[in-house]
C-alpha angles and dihedrals in degrees: 000000000000089000089059090050092050091046091051091048091049090051092051091050091049092049092048091050094044097051094034095234129129120244089254091053089052091052090052094046100040094047091060096038094048092048092053095042094045090049090051092049091047089046094229128134120264089252092063117110095214098083090045091054092048090053089047091054091049090049090051089053089050092050090047087054091050092049092048091051092051095042098048096044093044094239116154111267127192126183091229094075091051093046090050091051092048092049092047091050100042108032099066092050089046089056090049093050093047093048091049091048092048092049092048090049092048093049091050090050091049091051091051093045096046115093115236115270108243091204094056 
């Protein structure tokens, strides 16, 4: 199990070095990209909560891996780093989902409120 954790951590370090982004930048970027891609694969609209929950579950696995690495190797761990990573990963996709839901709701309201076009 710990080998998987170390392999995952090594991959994250390699990815961060390769694309020249910090771990926090990767959290911000991958949260949004994964939400959009998972929604596309699931064939659901951007306003659906399902892709957001899948990304949340993946982020919890990532943070569990981080905690395991710290705990087993006796490194100091604080919840603040994990909370920052969770917020960075989940807040931008949350904003996207809420905007998409609001726009869908607004367009449905506009369709209901608009009088029928007699020329149509």
